[in-house]
C-alpha angles and dihedrals in degrees: 000000000000090000090055094050091048091048091048092053091045091051091048091048092051093046092050093050092050091057099076128188119225122197145171136191093188101062117146120233121178133178133188129192099166125149123208114263094020135087116289114266105199138122140181135213115197096180102068115143123216138172129197126193103212092198096058105018090236111153133188128188127190130182134173113235093219088059092074113106123204129192088237116055094207090058087054092054092047091047093053099037105034109022114031095016092218095190089059097033106027098168143050118199145182125202117181151113136265103232117239091359117182115169091196090065095054119106139164089280108087114245123202116241138173119236118194127184150101123308113201117197132152091001093304129111122213130177111236135180119203135188111221141170118238130188139167122215127156094355090304120117113203121199116193128176151122140221141167132245135179121234090221090061088065096041092251108151121213111204116241090238091068102021092107090054096054121066120241090229120051115212112219124189130182139193116189118184103193125193131189116275 
């Protein structure tokens, strides 16, 4: 009986160690809502955090809204104060799962995967499904992808005065270089 218990704990310990977590605090998140013939509406956040559980494929991403940098400082102010209201809604997050994830099947050649989960922005939650590329090189898993969202889905109002200068669909791209924790 004692041997079985010891073997059970040993097996659980080995299984727990093999399910590594990978993380980053320097993920890159960009968005663009530009309209042709008008000034570029784009920003980048190079301090996006993410964590991936290699045993389950669960992934979580968090970014601070005030971390987005625009080419035009005035746009950054309007973005934070009038659109996403960063003082009231300081973060955007995604919590989801990489479908059919198997870390042992990853290689340096990028593999297309589907990631589904909840995107939280401006106090609203929306289910999203994203196609992404994932690879593993030198104990670093990299997840790269893009998707589109609508500001109206997150109750972000675009004033009529500038509505023709901002795209209805916002293009979002991400690059998450995750290392073992």
